[in-house]
C-alpha positions, -999 to +999 in steps of 0.1 A: +812+654+290+810+658+251+831+647+223+818+658+189+837+673+160+805+688+146+803+724+159+766+726+156+759+692+171+782+699+199+766+732+206+730+716+207+743+689+230+759+715+253+726+737+254+705+704+261+729+696+290+727+732+305+689+729+302+689+697+323+692+702+361+704+667+368+736+672+345+767+693+347+789+698+317+825+693+329+843+692+295+836+695+258+860+684+230+859+687+192+886+662+189+883+625+197+921+622+204+921+652+228+890+638+244+905+604+248+937+618+263+916+636+290+895+606+297+926+585+302+937+607+331+902+615+345+877+588+358+851+610+372+829+613+340+795+597+348+778+602+314+797+606+280+779+621+249+801+606+220+800+613+183+805+581+163+819+595+130+850+617+136+881+620+114+909+612+139+894+584+157+859+572+156+837+572+187+835+533+185+874+531+183+877+556+213+853+534+234+873+502+226+905+521+237+891+531+270+900+506+299+872+521+320+841+532+302+818+558+314+780+554+306+779+564+270+752+579+248+764+578+211+755+605+188+752+596+151+737+606+117+729+570+109+712+540+124+738+516+110+758+517+142+731+504+164+745+468+164+780+478+172+766+503+199+749+473+215+780+452+214+799+479+233+770+481+258+765+518+253+735+532+273+717+547+243+723+565+210+707+596+194+703+606+158+713+641+148+699+666+150+695+657+186+658+664+197+655+676+233+626+652+241+647+623+229+677+636+246+659+638+279+647+602+277+680+589+269+695+607+300+666+593+323+675+559+310+712+563+317+709+579+350+688+548+361+716+525+349+742+547+367+723+545+399+717+508+395+755+502+391+762+526+420+740+507+443+764+478+451+801+479+457+826+450+463+852+463+489+868+430+502+868+396+488+844+384+513+823+414+517+797+435+496+783+468+505+747+474+493+724+504+494+692+496+513+668+525+516+691+555+527+717+534+544+748+515+531+749+480+545+778+455+547+769+420+538+792+390+544+793+369+511+794+337+531+762+345+547+743+349+513+725+318+503+709+331+470+698+363+453+664+366+436+652+391+410+618+409+417+610+434+390+631+465+394+649+452+425+667+422+438+663+404+472+696+392+488+687+363+510+712+358+539+712+335+569+693+362+591+678+388+569+665+397+535+679+428+519+660+446+492+683+464+467+673+484+438+696+472+412+697+446+384+708+410+384+735+417+359+750+446+380+751+425+412+764+394+393+794+415+381+803+423+417+802+388+430+832+363+430+827+338+401+842+310+420+815+311+444+784+325+430+767+315+397+735+326+379+714+295+373+683+313+362+672+346+349+659+353+383+683+336+406+720+338+416+731+311+441+760+306+465+775+274+452+788+265+487+754+267+501+738+239+479+723+211+500+706+191+472+701+188+434+669+173+423+649+174+392+668+203+378+664+223+408+688+231+438+677+230+474+690+256+498+676+275+528+644+254+527+636+263+491+638+247+458+654+270+432+649+260+394+679+256+371+669+275+339+671+256+307+697+279+292+718+276+324+718+239+328+748+229+307+771+255+323+758+248+359+762+209+356+796+213+339+806+235+368+792+211+395+812+182+379+843+203+386+837+209+423 
């Protein structure tokens, strides 16, 4: 989907999308308010190409208004919006006029993030469905001891199996109940109920010592004191 009040810029984006086999243009608006109205009643947009500077409502204001934000690539004439774009967790931003090579790279990066967020889904409070190879597997949250990051995938360690899921720690952390799971290291999320021992800034569970990262220690020990 495209929202851009600049006719030439919007036309370039539409042509880039049409030239990209993995993309399908479902809507294109030259008005931010019309685009917002459509988005509020349609949640099937995967990627939004959004102009930043528009007269009725800026792209940044539009994003802040949306309760459910699609993966967004901002379109702008200036680099000054990079910090605000980062704060809104947009996937990427492109400078006008949009070059097709740079456009393609932004799309590739965004599709990877989209696939990562779609790899896991929380269905019930005590269940998690994860994509493993070409199958969707149900994992009981009580059976998970800890989750470990390994490059571009994570390993979910349960009582009986290890599930390799191609996603990020941030994506899976958002799907887990915060009252039961906690990230204690950039590479580890643990099930607090499965802690057997805490020693030398490490937790012991499932025959393994897991380090508590320095930047996570204050929050972790504060949480433990409340248990």
